[in-house]
C-alpha positions as CSV (number, residue, x, y, z in Angstrom):
1,M,17.4,58.5,66.1
2,G,15.2,61.5,67.2
3,R,15.3,64.9,67.0
4,L,16.3,66.8,69.9
5,R,13.8,69.3,71.1
6,F,14.3,71.9,73.5
7,D,12.4,71.8,76.4
8,P,12.1,75.0,78.7
9,T,10.9,73.5,81.7
10,I,12.9,73.8,85.0
11,N,12.8,70.7,87.0
12,A,14.8,69.7,90.2
13,G,17.3,67.6,88.4
14,A,17.9,70.2,85.8
15,V,18.8,72.5,88.7
16,M,21.0,70.0,90.6
17,Q,23.0,69.6,87.6
18,A,23.5,73.3,87.2
19,V,24.2,73.8,90.5
20,M,27.0,70.7,90.2
21,L,28.3,72.5,87.3
22,V,29.0,75.6,88.8
23,V,30.4,73.8,91.7
24,V,32.8,71.8,90.0
25,I,34.2,74.6,87.9
26,G,34.0,76.9,90.9
27,G,35.9,74.3,92.6
28,G,38.5,73.9,89.5
29,A,39.1,77.3,89.7
30,L,39.6,77.9,93.3
31,A,41.8,74.8,93.3
32,A,44.3,76.5,89.9
33,Y,44.3,79.8,92.1
34,D,45.5,78.3,95.3
35,R,48.1,76.6,93.0
36,I,48.8,79.6,91.3
37,R,49.2,81.5,94.7
38,D,51.3,78.9,96.0
39,A,53.7,78.8,92.9
40,M,54.0,82.5,93.2
41,H,54.9,82.5,96.7
42,S,57.5,79.8,95.9
43,V,59.0,81.7,93.1
44,R,59.1,85.0,95.0
45,E,61.1,82.9,97.8
46,V,63.4,81.1,95.0
47,Q,64.3,84.8,93.6
48,A,64.7,86.3,97.3
49,R,67.5,83.3,97.7
50,S,68.9,83.7,94.5
51,V,69.4,87.5,95.5
52,D,71.0,86.6,98.8
53,E,73.1,83.6,96.9
54,T,74.1,86.1,94.3
55,R,75.3,88.7,96.7
56,R,77.6,86.1,99.0
57,L,78.9,84.7,95.4
58,S,79.6,88.3,94.6
59,D,81.4,88.6,98.3
60,A,83.3,85.6,97.9
61,V,84.5,86.4,94.1
62,A,85.7,90.1,95.7
63,A,87.3,88.0,98.5
64,L,88.9,86.0,96.1
65,T,90.1,88.8,93.8
66,R,91.5,90.9,96.8
67,A,93.4,87.5,97.9
68,V,94.5,86.9,94.2
69,S,95.4,90.5,93.2
70,P,99.3,90.6,95.0
71,I,100.0,87.1,93.3
72,P,102.0,88.9,90.5
73,Q,104.0,90.8,92.9
74,L,105.1,88.3,95.4
75,E,106.0,86.1,92.1
76,L,108.1,89.0,90.9
77,R,109.5,89.1,94.3
78,M,110.2,85.5,94.4
79,D,111.8,84.9,91.1
80,R,113.9,88.2,92.2
81,A,114.8,86.3,95.4
82,E,115.8,82.7,93.5
83,Q,117.9,85.0,91.3
84,R,119.9,86.5,94.3
85,L,120.0,83.1,95.6
86,D,121.3,81.1,92.9
87,A,124.2,84.3,92.3
88,S,124.7,83.6,96.1
89,E,125.1,80.0,95.4
90,S,127.3,80.5,92.7
91,R,129.6,82.7,94.8
92,D,130.0,79.8,97.8
93,A,130.6,77.5,95.0
94,A,133.5,79.3,93.7
95,Q,134.6,80.4,97.0
96,D,134.1,76.5,98.0
97,E,136.7,75.8,95.2
98,R,139.1,78.2,96.3
99,I,139.1,76.8,100.0
100,G,139.7,73.3,98.5
101,I,142.6,74.7,96.2
102,I,144.0,76.3,99.4
103,D,143.6,73.2,101.7
104,R,145.5,70.6,99.1
105,S,148.2,74.0,98.7
106,L,148.7,74.0,102.5
107,A,148.5,70.2,102.8
108,E,151.5,70.1,99.9
109,T,153.2,72.8,101.9
110,R,152.9,71.0,105.5
111,G,154.4,67.4,103.7
112,R,157.1,69.5,102.4
113,L,157.9,71.4,105.8
114,D,157.8,67.9,107.4
115,R,160.2,66.4,105.4
116,W,162.5,69.4,105.6
117,T,162.4,69.8,109.7
118,T,161.8,65.8,110.7
119,P,165.5,64.3,112.0
120,P,166.1,61.7,110.1
121,V,165.4,58.4,112.1
122,R,168.9,56.7,113.1
123,S,168.9,53.2,114.8
124,I,170.7,53.7,118.2
125,P,173.5,51.3,118.4
126,R,173.5,48.3,120.7
């Protein structure tokens, strides 16, 4: 192999190579700039949507919190109402038992009265 030598002569081929090199590097730089600008625009759009979604999510959480906050008080009221209902059902069952006893006693009394007040059945002579 031979030695490389520096030749300071400029010809059309060298100029074309330099122009091509500048065009390729400049085109690549412009394309990269354009992609970066598009990416930054997309990031801004995503950030704006993210802020909107975060705001909507915060509003939804606040609404849910307002809807859920009375639940413990409602549960307490329901427990008390169930206790009153249980007590009322117990009273009703005891009252039903007393009514049953009175009904049986009344039936026995009616039976006795019927036996005492019903005349004996006699056959009529022929």
